[in-house]
N, C-alpha and C positions, 0 to 999 in steps of 0.2 A: 234494134235498140236505138232510140232517139236520144240526142243530146239535149241538155237543159237549154231553154230559151228564156232569157230575161223578158218579162212582160212589162213593157214601158207604160202602157195605159194604166195598169194597176198601181204602179208607183206614183205616177203623176196624179191619179185620183186622191191617194192618201196624202201626198205632200201638199198639193194645191188646194183641194176642196175640203179635206177633213182637218188637216193641221194648219192650213194657211201659212205654210212655211215661207213662201216668198216675202210676204209682208213682215213676218217676224224676223227673218234674216236681215231684211233691209233696214230694220230699226237698230241694228247693231253696227256701230261705226266702222269696224274693219271690213264689213261686208255690204256697205251701202250701195255698191254697184252690182251686187249679185241679184239679178232679177229673175223672173220666171223663165224668160227666154234662155238665159245662160244656164239655169238649172236644167232645163229640158235638153239643151245641147250637150251638157256633160253627161246626163243620163243616157241619151241616145248613143253617144260615142262609146261610153263605157260598156253599154249593153252589146253593141256591135263587136267590140274588142273581145269581150268574154265569150260570146257565142261563136266567134270565128277562130279564136286562138287558144282559149283555155278549156272550154267544154269538150272539144274533140279529143283532148288528151286524157280524159278521165278514165276510160276503160283501160287504156294502155298503162297508165299509172298504177291501176289496181292489179292488172295481170302480170306486169313485169316487175314493178316495185323498185324501190331504191336498192342498190347493190353495194355491199361492203367487201373490200379486199385490201388486206395489208394496211389497214388504218385509213384508207381512202374510200369515199362514197361517190358512186356514180348515179346520178338521177335518171329516171326513166326517159326514154326517147322523147324529144321535143320539149322537155321541161326547161332546159337551160335557155334555149332560144326564146321560148315564151316569156321567161322571166326577164331576160335582157330587153325584150320589146316592152314589157310591162313598166320597168323603171325608166327606161329611156323615153317612153311616151308620157311620163309624168304622173302615172296613176299611183305609184308608190308615195309620191310627195303631194298628194291632193290637198292635205290639210297642214302640211309643213309650212312654217312661216316663210315669207318671201325672202327675208334676209338670210335664211338658211338654205336657200335653193329651191324652195317649194312654191306652191301656187297660192297658199294662204286662203283656202276655201273652207266653208263651214263643215263642222264635224258630221252633220246629218248626211251630207253627201257621201262621206266615207262609210257611213252606216249602210247606205244602199249598196255601195260598191262591194263591201265585204260580205253582205248577204248574198249577192249575186255570185261572187267568186266562190263562196263556200258551196252554194247550190250546184254550181257548174263543175267544180273539181276540188273537193275538200282536201285531198292529199296535197295538191299543188299549193293551195292557199295557205297551208300551214307555214310555208316558207316566209311570206311577207306578213303573216298574221301578227307578229310581235313588233314589227318595225316602228309603228307610231308610238307605242308604249316605251320602247327603248329610246327613241328620239326624245320624248318628253322627259324621261329619266335623266338622260345626259344633259339636256338643256337646263333643267332646274337644279341639278345637284352636282354636276361635274365641274372641275376646275376650268379656268379659261384655257389653259394649255391643252387639256383633253378635248375641250370643245373645238378648239382650232384644228385638231387632228381628226376628230371622229364625227362631230355633230352633223355637218352637211353630208358626209358620206352615208351616214345612217338615215338622215332626214330625207334624202333623195332616193334611198333604196339601192344606191350603187353597191353598198355593202350591207349584208344581212346581219341580224343580231340574234342572240339567244338569251334566255333567262335560266340560269343555272342555280336551282334551288335544291331539288330533291336529291337525297343520298340513299344508299341501300337500306339504312336503318332509320331514316328520317324522311317520311313522306310529307303529310300535311302538318306534322308536328315539327316545324322548322327549328324549334328550340333545341332539338337533339342533334342538329347539324354539327359536324366535327371537322370539316375542311379547314386547314390552317393557313394563316397569313402571317408571315414573318417579316417585320419591317427591316429595311435596308438603310444604310447610311445616306444614300442619295435621295431618300424619300419614297422609293418604290417598295414593293412587297413581293415576296415569293409565295405563291399559292400552291398548296399540296393537298390532294384529296381526290375523291371520286364522286361524280355527279351522275345520276341516272335519269332516264326519261327526258332527255334533252332534245326537243324538237329542232331539227336542223343543226345539230351540233357539228356536223361535218357534211359537206356537199360540194358540188362543182358549179353551182349557179352563179357565184360571185367570186371576185378575186380575193376577198377577205371576209372574215366573220368576226364580229365583235361580241365577245362573251361577257355578260354581266353576272358576276359570281358572288354568292353569299359565302363568307368565310369568317373565321374567328381568330382574333389576335391572341398571342400567347398568354396575356394577362387578362383576357376578357372574362367577365362573369358567365356562369352557366345560363342557359335559357335564351330566349329570343333577343333580349337586350344586349347580349354579348356579340351579336352578329354585325358585321360591317359589309359594305358592298364594294366590289372591285371590278375594274375593267381589264380584261385580258384579250388582246386581239389574236387572231390566228397568225398574222404576220405583223411584225413591228414596222415602224416607219422606214427603217434602214433595209427592209426586205428580208431580214432573218425571221425564221419561223419560231414561234413560241413552243414551250414544252407542254403543249396541250395535245392529247392523243385520243382518238376515237377507238376504243377497244372493240366495239362491236355495235351492231344495230339490232333492235329487237324484232322478232317475228311476231306480228300482231294480227288481231282479228280483222282490223280494217285500216284505213288510211295508209295503204301500202306504199303510196307515192311519197310519203313523208318519212325520212329517216329518223327514228327515235333512238338516240345515241346514248351509249355509256361513255362518259368523258373522264379521262384521267389527267390530272394536273400534277406535273412533276417539277415542283419548284418553278412554276411558270411566273415570269416577271409580270407584275400587275401594278395598277395605280388605284388609289382610293377614290370612290365616288361618294360625295357627301361627307357626313361626319362619322367619326369612329363610334361604333356601337349603335348607329342609327341606320343600319343597312336595310332593315325592313321598311322604314319610313320612305326611303328612296325607292325601294323595290315596289312598294304599293302603288306608286304612280303607274308603273308598268302593269301590275297585276289587275288594277281596276279597269284600265283600258282593255286588257285582254279579256276580262269577264264580259264586258259588253260585246266584244267581238265573238265570244263563244256563244252568247245568247243569239246573236245574229246567225251563227252557224246552225243553231237549232231551227230557226225560222227558215233559213235557206234550204236546209236538207229536207225539211218537211214539205216545202214547196216543190222541190225537185221530185220527191216521191209522189206527191199529188199529181204533178204533171204527167208522170209515167202512167199512173193508175187511171187518171181521167182519159188519156188518149186510148189506153187499152179498153176501157169500158165502152168507148164509142166505136170500137171495132169488133169486139168479141160478141158472138151470139151464143146463147145457151138457154134452153127451155123457154117456156112462156111466162111472161111476167104477169103478176096479178093486175087486173084491169077493172075499171068501173064497168057496169053493165052495158052502158051505151058506147063503150070504146070498141073500135074495130079489132077483130081477131085475125085479120089476114093482111098481108102486104100484097097489093095488087100486082099481078104479073110475075111474081117471084116465089115459087114454091119453097125454095130453101129458106127464104126469109120468113115465109108464113109458118114454118115449123119451129122457129126459135126467135127470140127477141134479143136485141142488144142488151148486154148486162147492165148498162146505165139505166135501163128502164126498171130494173129490179129494186124494190125498196131497200133491201139490205145493202146493196152496193151504193145506192144513192145516199143512204144514211152515212156510210163511211166517208164518202167524198165530201159531202156537205159539212160534216162535222170537222174534218181536218181543214177544210177551207175556212171555217169559222175561226179555228185556232191560228192559222197563218195570217189572216187579215187582221184579227184583233191584236195578236202579238206584234205584228208589224207596226201598227199604230203606236203601241207602247214603246217599241224600240226606237222609232223615229222621233217620237216625243222626247225620248232620252237624249238622242243626238242633238236636238234643238236645245234642250236644257243645258247640255254641256257648253254650247255656244253662249247661251244667255247667262250662265253662271260666271263666265269670263268677261263678257262684254256688254251686258245690259246696263244702260245708264242709271236705272233705278236700283238702289241697294236692296230694297225689299224684294224685288224680282230676282236679283242675283241670289239672295238667301233662299227664296222659294225654289229656285232651280237647283241649288246645291242640296236642299232637303230632298227634292224629288230623286236626284241621282243617287244619294246615299241609300234611300229606301228601296228604290226600284231595281238597282243593279243586282243584288242577290236574288230578288224575285225573278227578274228576267233570266239570269243565268240558269237558275234551277228549273223554272217552269218551261222555258223554251226548249232547253235541251231534253228534258224529260218527255215533252210532247213530241220533239223531233224524232226520238227513238221509237216511242210507242205508236205514234201516229204513222211513221214510216212502216212499222210492222203491220198496222191496219191496212195501209195502202198495198202492201205485198199481198194481203188476203184477197184483194180484188182480182189478182192474177190466178188464184187457185194454185194448182201444182206448178204452173209456168213461172210463178213468182219465186219458187224455191230453187230454180236452176238459174245459171248465170246469164243465159241468153238475153234476157230482158233488162238486166242491170238493176232491177229493184232490190235484189238481195244485197248489192253493194251499198245502197242507201242505208239499209238497216245496219250493216256492219260498221260503216263509217260513222253513223250517228251515235253509236254507243259510247264512244270515247268522250264525247262532249259532256256527258253526265259526271265524268270523273275528274278530268283535269281542270286546272285553274280553281281549285277548291271544289271538293265533291259537293254534290247537291245537298247532302246531309249537313255539311259544314255551312253552306249558304243559308240553309234554314235556321240553324243555330245562330249564325251571325245576325240574321234579320231579327229574330225574336229576342235574343238575349242582349245584343249590342245596339240594335237600332230602335227597338220598340220598348222593351221593358225598362231599359236603362234610364229613360226620361219619363217614365210613367205613361207612355203611349202618346205623349204630346205631339211629337213629329208626325206620327201616323195619323192621328186625328186631325191635325192641321192640314195635311195633304188631302184627306178625304173631304174635309169641309170646303177646301178650295175647289176640288173637282165637282163637288155637289152643288156649288153656288150657281152654276150655269144650268142646272137641271130643274125641271118643273114637275110637281106632283100631278098636274093636269094631263101630262103625257104618260100613258100607261107604262111604256118601256123605261122611261126615265124615272118614274115613280118606283118601279121595281129596283132600279139601281140604288136609289136613295134608301130603300129598305135594306138592301144588301150592305150598304155603307153603315147603316145604324146597327145591323147585326154584327158587323166586323168590329165596330167600336165597342159594343158590349162584350164581345169575345176578348178584345184587347184588354178591357178593364178586368175581366176575369183572370187573364194571364198576369197582369200587374199585381193583383191581389195574391195570386198563387205564389209569385216570386218572393213574397214576404214570409211565407211559411218555411218551417225548418227543412222540409223536403222539397221546397219549391223548385230548385234547380233541376232535380231529378225529374219531377213531374213535367216541367216545361220541355226538357230534353226529349221526353217521350212524344210530345205532340208538336214539336217544332215544324216538322214536315207538313203536318195537317194545317198549321197556321199559315205557312207560306202558300199552300195550295188555296186556302180560303181567300187570302189577299189577292192571289192571281185571278181567281174567278170573279171577284168583285171588280177588279180593274179591267178584266176582259169584257165584262158587261158594260162598263163605262165606255170602253173603246168603241163598242158597237153602237152605243147611242150617238157617238160622234159621227160614225160612218153613216148611220141612218139619217142624221140631220143634214148631211151634205147634199148639195145639188148633184143629181145623177145617180143617187143610190136606189131609186125606185125601179129597179130592173131585176130580172131573175138572177143575174150575176151576183148581186148583193143580197137580195131578199132570201134566196135559198139558204145560204150559210147563216144568215141572221135567225131564220126559223130553226135551223139545226142547233144553234147555240142555246136557244131557250128550251128546246125539246130534249136535247141529249147532253148538254154540257153543264148548264147552270144548276140542274137538280143535285149535282154533286155537292153544292154549297151546304145544303142542309145536312148531308151525311157528315161532312168534315166538321161542321159546327157541333153536331151531336157528339162526335168522338172527343172533341176538345172538352166540351162541357162534362162528359162522363168521366174523363180522366182527371180533370182538375177539381171537381166538386165531390168526388167519391169519398 
């Protein structure tokens, strides 16, 4: 079983030649000194760190898993040392502001980092996965006193953080949450209640854990507007331990290296983060950052599965592959090889590998474009560009979260198929990829919720204006004289027409019900159009006219894009019947 290996050349091609990231980053004042050489150095060093220290722990993390005993969690062998090396080397604080102890680098570099980390060791990566979101939440919403105590500790990764939302009776419907917060005379609060599915709620990786907890004041109204956000550390500044207890960890299908905890708060002393009754507003800073990271998990896990399948296909011989009449039927000097071909030569295997490669590369372009947009939304000197970047992030985040994780799981399953029966046993590690990938479709808002969020809140709510504006902006650089670009423009026009149909349907008495039926189809439709656009950018880049890029491009058009017509037909049939 081989470990995941970050492919520096692929990332450099996308950043430098497809997205022109160095030029775009240098145009932003805080990153004026971040040039191509520095980007390459960061990528090279992070790839080396991941390959040498994180990837080798993946199998052990899966087989041993996190262990719970008497309220304490012991992480798998090697996990603690790897994490200490991770934060002390500055990887946890890559994008943290320099005044908070970080390196102040662009978000797009963190996108690459977490894609690679997830691909190498999903279970381990769950630990720092919420760090930057928690840092941003504290930085923008906490009091100066809380910032002084916790901001740099979380921002550098010295202390890890959690996001405590879900309760046994309240999953995605956070308005049902009943955890209580009772105000005290000194301005603190006492938190009581139980939270479930808390990633990293207890562990031995760091000296402290900072819990960000949604709870309800005694006089708060019902529903989501009654929720406030609170900070509860595992240990207080004076060294005493808080009344926060890990009751157990869940036995799960995958990510065994990540403890998924049931956390009980027994009048735990806490402090308000942000305004009373606006806890979700503060928490969404964390949640939106987490959703992009989850999308990158999907990309990384699919890439990891593809690496395993591709390597196996270049080693395994089975049967004779179909050949053209003039192709040689023998392998000179080797009778064993003459009786069977490498399975990479079989069209069925080639189709699987090229199709999943098309998804990885196309989704990677969209995800890194989003990382760049996050930087441009904050720092671009042109207000119109900042607005366009914000519009892109709002629309693309639910699309990426849902589509990348969906393909991460189903694509990993397809890659397992390349192994045949060997894929179903643990020896090769591909079955772990499938198990680990499944959770990403569920947490941080299920993919069904992402689809509804996209269609109802981001598209229909403004009559399709934001979606159409984004498509017009993307299409402005395409030409009808280029066949593949003309195809993308046609897909954009069809998506606009479907968007109009959805907007009209929303005005009908049963519009909400009808749109809910097809929300997933609409998200998939948008995904396919954007994936096609990604590939026009790839093919327009210098160096793309090689088998490495041409094979997945052909697979995209042969095996992926035809789904667009099917999804469009489903939507039309449901909304016009």
